[in-house]
C-alpha positions as CSV (number, residue, x, y, z in Angstrom):
1,M,-12.3,37.7,2.0
2,S,-14.9,35.9,2.4
3,D,-16.6,38.8,2.9
4,Y,-16.2,40.7,-0.3
5,L,-16.0,36.8,-2.6
6,P,-18.9,34.4,-2.8
7,H,-18.9,31.1,-1.2
8,E,-18.3,29.1,-4.5
9,V,-15.3,31.0,-5.3
10,V,-13.4,30.9,-1.8
11,R,-14.2,27.0,-1.6
12,D,-12.9,27.1,-5.3
13,I,-9.7,29.2,-3.7
14,L,-9.0,26.4,-1.2
15,L,-9.6,23.1,-3.2
16,S,-6.3,24.5,-5.0
17,L,-4.2,24.7,-2.0
18,P,-1.3,22.3,-0.6
19,V,-3.2,20.5,3.1
20,K,0.0,22.7,5.1
21,S,-1.7,25.7,4.2
22,L,-5.3,24.0,4.7
23,I,-4.8,22.9,8.0
24,R,-3.3,26.6,9.0
25,F,-6.2,28.6,7.0
26,R,-8.9,26.6,9.6
27,C,-7.6,28.9,12.5
28,V,-9.1,31.8,10.0
29,S,-12.2,31.8,11.4
30,K,-15.2,29.6,11.9
31,S,-16.1,29.6,8.2
32,F,-13.4,28.4,7.1
33,N,-12.9,25.6,9.5
34,S,-16.5,24.3,8.9
35,L,-15.6,24.3,5.2
36,I,-12.1,23.2,5.5
37,T,-13.2,20.0,8.0
38,S,-16.6,19.4,5.4
39,S,-16.7,15.5,3.9
40,D,-18.0,17.3,0.9
41,F,-15.0,19.4,0.8
42,I,-12.1,16.4,1.7
43,D,-13.8,14.5,-1.2
44,S,-13.4,17.1,-3.6
45,H,-9.9,18.0,-2.9
46,L,-9.6,14.6,-3.2
47,T,-10.1,15.2,-6.2
48,R,-8.8,17.4,-7.7
49,S,-5.5,16.2,-6.7
50,H,-6.8,12.5,-8.1
51,S,-7.0,14.8,-11.5
52,L,-3.6,16.6,-11.5
53,P,-1.8,15.1,-14.7
54,S,0.6,12.3,-13.6
55,N,4.0,14.9,-13.8
56,S,2.3,17.4,-11.4
57,N,3.9,15.8,-8.1
58,N,7.2,13.4,-8.8
59,T,7.3,12.9,-4.8
60,L,7.7,9.5,-3.7
61,I,6.9,7.5,-0.9
62,V,10.1,5.2,0.4
63,R,9.7,3.0,3.3
64,D,12.7,0.8,4.6
65,L,14.0,-0.5,8.6
66,A,15.7,1.8,10.1
67,T,19.2,0.4,11.9
68,K,17.6,0.1,14.7
69,P,16.1,-3.2,15.0
70,N,12.1,-3.6,14.1
71,V,11.7,0.5,13.5
72,E,9.9,1.1,10.2
73,K,11.4,5.0,8.6
74,Y,9.0,6.3,6.1
75,R,10.8,9.3,3.5
76,L,9.6,11.6,1.5
77,I,11.7,12.4,-1.6
78,H,10.7,15.1,-3.7
79,N,12.9,15.0,-7.2
80,D,14.7,12.7,-8.8
81,S,17.7,14.8,-7.3
82,F,17.3,13.7,-3.8
83,D,18.2,17.0,-2.3
84,R,14.7,17.1,-1.3
85,I,13.7,14.5,1.4
86,E,11.9,14.6,3.9
87,H,11.3,12.5,7.3
88,L,7.7,11.7,7.8
89,E,7.1,10.8,11.4
90,F,3.8,9.3,11.9
91,P,2.1,10.5,15.4
92,L,1.9,6.9,16.2
93,T,2.2,7.6,20.5
94,T,-1.8,6.7,22.1
95,R,-2.9,8.1,25.0
96,R,-1.0,5.1,27.2
97,R,2.1,6.6,25.6
98,S,2.9,2.4,23.8
99,R,4.9,4.0,21.3
100,I,4.3,1.6,18.1
101,H,7.5,-0.2,17.0
102,K,7.0,-4.2,15.4
103,C,4.2,-2.7,12.6
104,E,3.4,-4.3,9.5
105,F,2.6,-2.7,7.0
106,I,-0.5,-3.1,5.3
107,G,-1.1,-0.9,2.5
108,Y,-1.2,2.5,1.2
109,A,-3.9,4.6,-0.5
110,N,-4.2,8.3,-1.7
111,G,-1.6,9.3,1.2
112,L,-3.4,7.1,4.0
113,F,-1.1,4.2,5.4
114,C,-2.4,1.2,7.2
115,L,-0.4,-0.4,9.3
116,Y,-0.8,-3.8,11.8
117,E,0.4,-3.9,15.2
118,K,0.2,-5.8,18.1
119,E,-3.0,-6.9,17.0
120,R,-4.8,-3.9,16.1
121,F,-5.1,-2.4,13.1
122,I,-4.0,1.5,12.3
123,L,-4.9,3.8,9.8
124,C,-1.9,6.9,9.4
125,N,-2.1,10.0,7.3
126,P,1.1,11.8,7.9
127,S,0.7,15.2,6.0
128,I,-2.4,16.5,8.5
129,R,-0.6,14.2,11.3
130,K,-3.1,12.2,12.3
131,C,-3.5,8.7,13.4
132,I,-6.3,6.6,14.3
133,I,-6.7,2.7,16.1
134,L,-9.0,0.9,14.6
135,P,-11.9,-1.5,17.1
136,K,-10.4,-4.4,17.7
137,H,-11.3,-7.1,15.4
138,C,-12.5,-10.5,15.2
139,I,-10.9,-12.8,13.0
140,K,-7.0,-13.5,14.3
141,I,-4.2,-12.6,12.3
142,K,-2.7,-16.5,12.1
143,T,-1.7,-19.0,9.7
144,D,-2.2,-22.5,10.6
145,G,-2.5,-25.8,9.1
146,H,-6.1,-24.9,8.1
147,V,-6.6,-21.5,7.5
148,Q,-4.4,-19.1,5.8
149,C,-5.3,-15.1,6.9
150,H,-4.1,-12.4,4.6
151,S,-4.9,-8.5,5.0
152,A,-5.1,-5.8,2.5
153,F,-6.1,-2.4,2.8
154,G,-7.6,-0.3,-0.8
155,F,-10.4,3.0,-1.5
156,D,-12.9,2.6,-3.6
157,P,-13.7,5.9,-5.2
158,R,-17.3,5.1,-5.9
159,T,-18.3,5.6,-2.0
160,N,-15.3,7.6,-1.4
161,D,-14.3,4.8,1.7
162,Y,-11.5,3.3,2.6
163,K,-11.4,-0.4,4.1
164,V,-9.2,-3.2,5.8
165,V,-10.1,-6.1,4.7
166,I,-9.3,-9.5,6.4
167,I,-9.4,-13.3,4.6
168,A,-9.3,-16.3,6.1
169,L,-8.5,-18.8,3.5
170,P,-8.9,-22.4,4.1
171,Y,-6.0,-24.2,2.2
172,N,-5.4,-27.7,4.2
173,P,-7.2,-30.0,1.3
174,Y,-6.8,-33.0,3.4
175,Y,-8.4,-31.8,6.6
176,M,-11.8,-33.3,6.4
177,K,-13.6,-30.4,8.1
178,K,-14.5,-28.0,5.4
179,E,-13.7,-24.1,6.5
180,P,-15.9,-21.5,5.1
181,T,-13.8,-18.2,3.7
182,L,-14.3,-15.4,5.6
183,V,-13.5,-12.3,5.4
184,E,-14.1,-9.2,7.9
185,I,-14.2,-6.0,6.6
186,Y,-13.7,-2.1,8.5
187,S,-15.3,1.0,6.4
188,L,-13.6,4.2,8.1
189,S,-17.1,5.4,6.9
190,E,-19.0,3.2,9.1
191,G,-16.5,3.0,11.9
192,S,-16.8,-0.3,12.1
193,W,-16.0,-4.3,11.1
194,K,-18.3,-6.9,9.9
195,M,-18.2,-10.6,9.1
196,I,-18.9,-12.2,5.7
197,D,-18.7,-15.6,4.4
198,A,-17.2,-15.3,0.8
199,S,-17.5,-18.9,0.3
200,T,-19.9,-18.8,-2.5
201,S,-17.7,-16.3,-4.9
202,C,-13.9,-17.2,-3.7
203,P,-12.8,-19.9,-6.2
204,P,-11.5,-23.0,-5.1
205,N,-8.3,-24.5,-4.8
206,I,-5.9,-21.5,-4.5
207,R,-2.9,-19.9,-1.7
208,F,-1.7,-16.6,-1.2
209,D,1.6,-16.1,-1.9
210,E,3.8,-15.9,1.5
211,H,5.9,-13.3,-0.4
212,T,3.5,-11.4,-2.1
213,C,3.5,-7.4,-2.0
214,P,0.9,-5.2,-0.7
215,A,-2.4,-5.5,-2.9
216,A,-3.0,-3.2,-5.6
217,S,-6.2,-0.6,-4.8
218,L,-7.5,-0.2,-8.6
219,N,-11.5,0.6,-9.8
220,G,-12.8,-0.7,-6.0
221,A,-10.8,-3.6,-5.8
222,I,-8.2,-4.9,-4.3
223,H,-5.8,-7.1,-6.0
224,F,-3.8,-10.0,-4.9
225,T,-1.3,-12.5,-6.7
226,V,-2.4,-16.2,-5.9
227,K,-0.7,-19.5,-6.4
228,V,-3.5,-21.9,-7.6
229,K,-3.1,-25.7,-6.1
230,P,-3.3,-28.6,-6.3
231,N,0.9,-27.7,-7.5
232,L,1.0,-24.3,-6.9
233,T,3.0,-23.8,-9.9
234,E,0.3,-21.5,-12.1
235,L,-0.3,-18.1,-10.8
236,A,-3.5,-15.8,-11.4
237,V,-4.8,-12.7,-9.9
238,L,-7.4,-12.9,-7.0
239,S,-9.9,-9.8,-6.7
240,F,-12.2,-8.0,-3.8
241,D,-14.4,-5.8,-4.7
242,L,-15.2,-3.5,-1.9
243,R,-18.4,-2.3,-2.6
244,D,-20.3,-5.7,-3.7
245,E,-17.3,-7.6,-1.5
246,V,-17.5,-10.8,-3.7
247,F,-14.1,-12.3,-4.8
248,H,-13.5,-12.3,-8.8
249,A,-10.3,-14.7,-10.7
250,I,-8.8,-13.1,-13.3
251,S,-6.3,-15.0,-15.6
252,L,-2.9,-14.2,-16.3
253,P,-1.9,-13.9,-19.8
254,H,-0.4,-17.0,-21.7
255,G,2.9,-18.7,-20.8
256,T,3.4,-16.0,-17.6
257,S,2.3,-17.9,-14.8
258,R,5.1,-20.5,-14.3
259,R,7.9,-18.2,-14.6
260,G,9.7,-16.0,-11.7
261,Y,7.5,-14.1,-9.7
262,I,4.7,-12.0,-10.7
263,N,3.3,-9.4,-8.3
264,A,0.0,-7.2,-9.0
265,S,0.4,-3.5,-9.5
266,V,0.0,-0.3,-11.3
267,F,0.8,1.3,-14.7
268,R,-0.8,4.2,-15.4
269,G,-4.1,3.5,-13.9
270,L,-4.0,0.1,-15.3
271,L,-4.0,-3.4,-13.5
272,S,-0.4,-4.7,-13.8
273,L,1.7,-7.1,-13.6
274,I,5.0,-7.2,-12.8
275,C,7.0,-10.2,-13.9
276,R,10.5,-11.1,-12.5
277,M,12.5,-13.8,-14.0
278,N,15.2,-15.5,-12.0
279,T,16.8,-17.1,-14.9
280,P,20.4,-15.7,-16.2
281,S,19.3,-13.0,-17.7
282,K,17.1,-11.5,-15.5
283,S,14.4,-9.8,-17.4
284,C,11.6,-8.0,-15.8
285,S,8.5,-7.8,-18.0
286,I,5.5,-5.4,-17.3
287,W,1.9,-6.2,-18.6
288,V,-1.2,-4.4,-18.1
289,M,-5.0,-5.1,-19.0
290,K,-5.9,-2.2,-21.5
291,E,-9.4,-3.5,-20.4
292,Y,-10.2,-3.8,-16.7
293,G,-11.5,-7.5,-16.1
294,V,-11.2,-9.1,-19.8
295,V,-8.5,-11.7,-20.0
296,D,-7.8,-11.5,-23.6
297,S,-6.9,-7.6,-22.9
298,W,-3.8,-8.3,-21.3
299,T,-0.7,-6.7,-23.2
300,E,3.0,-6.7,-22.3
301,Q,4.1,-3.5,-22.3
302,F,8.2,-3.9,-22.6
303,T,10.7,-6.0,-21.1
304,F,14.3,-5.0,-19.8
305,N,17.4,-6.7,-18.3
306,R,17.9,-6.7,-14.4
307,S,21.7,-8.0,-14.5
308,G,23.3,-4.3,-13.9
309,G,23.2,-5.2,-10.4
310,Y,19.4,-4.1,-9.6
311,S,18.2,-6.8,-7.4
312,S,14.5,-6.0,-7.5
313,V,11.7,-4.6,-8.8
314,I,10.0,-2.2,-6.2
315,G,7.1,0.4,-7.8
316,L,6.1,1.9,-10.9
317,R,6.4,6.0,-11.0
318,K,3.1,7.7,-12.4
319,N,5.7,8.6,-15.5
320,G,5.7,5.5,-16.4
321,H,8.8,4.6,-15.0
322,V,9.7,1.3,-13.2
323,L,11.9,1.3,-10.0
324,M,14.6,-0.7,-8.6
325,T,17.1,-1.3,-6.1
326,N,20.3,-2.9,-5.9
327,M,22.1,-3.1,-2.5
328,E,25.7,-2.6,-1.4
329,S,26.9,-3.7,2.0
330,M,29.3,-1.4,4.3
331,L,31.4,-2.4,7.7
332,Q,31.9,0.4,9.6
333,K,32.7,1.0,13.6
334,G,29.4,2.1,15.7
335,P,27.7,1.5,18.5
336,H,25.9,-1.5,17.2
337,V,28.2,-4.2,16.7
338,I,29.0,-7.6,15.4
339,E,31.8,-9.9,16.5
340,E,34.7,-10.6,13.8
341,G,37.4,-12.1,15.6
342,N,39.0,-9.0,17.5
343,I,37.6,-6.5,16.0
344,E,33.6,-5.5,16.5
345,L,31.9,-3.8,13.1
346,D,28.7,-1.9,12.4
347,L,27.2,-4.1,9.3
348,L,25.1,-1.1,7.6
349,R,23.7,-1.4,4.0
350,S,23.1,1.0,0.7
351,Y,20.7,0.2,-1.5
352,T,20.5,2.7,-4.3
353,L,17.3,3.7,-6.0
354,S,17.3,3.6,-9.6
355,S,14.4,3.9,-12.4
356,Y,14.3,2.6,-16.2
357,D,12.3,4.8,-18.2
358,P,10.9,2.5,-21.2
359,E,10.5,5.3,-23.9
360,S,14.5,5.6,-23.9
361,Q,15.4,2.5,-22.3
362,R,17.9,3.9,-19.7
363,F,18.6,3.5,-16.2
364,K,19.1,6.2,-13.9
365,N,20.4,7.0,-10.5
366,L,18.5,8.3,-8.2
367,G,20.3,8.5,-4.8
368,S,21.5,6.3,-2.0
369,I,19.6,5.4,1.0
370,N,20.5,3.7,4.1
371,G,18.6,0.7,6.1
372,K,18.2,-2.2,6.9
373,A,15.8,-3.6,3.7
374,L,14.3,-1.2,1.3
375,Q,10.8,-2.9,1.3
376,Y,8.6,-0.5,-0.5
377,V,7.7,2.2,-2.8
378,D,4.9,4.5,-4.3
379,N,3.7,7.9,-5.9
380,Y,2.6,9.9,-2.3
381,M,-0.1,12.5,-2.4
382,E,-1.2,14.6,0.7
383,N,-4.9,13.6,1.7
384,L,-6.8,15.3,4.3
385,V,-8.4,12.1,5.4
386,L,-9.3,11.7,9.0
387,L,-9.5,15.9,9.4
388,R,-12.3,15.2,10.9
389,K,-11.1,12.6,13.6
390,P,-9.5,12.6,16.7
391,N,-6.2,11.1,17.1
392,D,-5.7,8.3,18.7
393,A,-9.9,8.2,18.1
394,V,-10.8,4.3,18.4
395,S,-14.8,3.7,17.0
396,R,-17.4,2.8,19.6
397,K,-19.5,0.6,17.3
398,G,-19.4,-2.6,18.2
399,A,-18.5,-4.9,15.1
400,S,-20.9,-6.6,13.3
401,R,-20.5,-10.1,13.2
402,K,-22.5,-12.4,10.7
403,R,-20.8,-15.0,12.1
404,K,-19.1,-16.7,15.0
405,C,-15.2,-15.6,15.3
406,R,-12.6,-17.8,14.7
């Protein structure tokens, strides 16, 4: 085909194809392989995916704990009828054949997953079956009496770069030795870590919420909900710009910072807040920032009642629907059992995934998922990121350190 069509036409045709087809077409010729694996093509394919209408891809990525302890499952739900569920199999076996089980989910962006396991970060792209282990980082991922560490993962569209961020935040006001706010950043494009002192831009008297959701990645920054000291009853949104490497504090809408649980998210391309109230009404409000960075532009989109057995709000869809779960426990005989008198029973949980349509103000049952804890749901998209890197690759570049490591 390439002998009869101009290169630009061939490129445009390939850009319109799904990832699985592109992986197969790499075997057609050397020129096809060179084109598909080029950085420019990978970036252009991602840009095109972002430009598609919100209703062109209804696929959800669901993360939950399996019935086997400490093992996570990731599944793709391709439509609302739940008749197309695909189990993702990450290639998470290293050259030393050490299987990754007890991992912590750090974040997700454009089809790329960031996990943390045994003092190492791992980036995975299941659509192309690629997984890389990042070089050893410097900051120890732990929280003690003086320093609180928090990790996040995000994408910067201005540089087409994915970054892992570790923030070491001092939070003990009674500790006499003043600790700086250190941030260690891994850049996928550079393949190395670097350390910066972000004390100047980081606002004082803040603390990460121990139960916060993964950071919301938007406009080249990652966003967290933080508690404001000294009373820790006020909340705010803390952002970290992935390119400029500075913090910004964003105040919450008036009257929301003291009520229930608030998580930063993204709603139809805007920075948003999911405000869950634990009052008897169990209401939930969705707020959006109409103009990014302008506090006065916070606008309440809608409020709905969660009292119909819905236990938690776990995500927002591209079409504007809110995703929720409710949980049912089932006792049955099985290999993993608990003893109750003389009867051995297996305690399994079945989660029902539901959505709320703010326009029709109706709830819809999307289906049931078996597992221990349904923890994360997001909109899934395929991506060619990591295609140029070998599987289980570890960057050999040294981590640049601007300060002595903790």
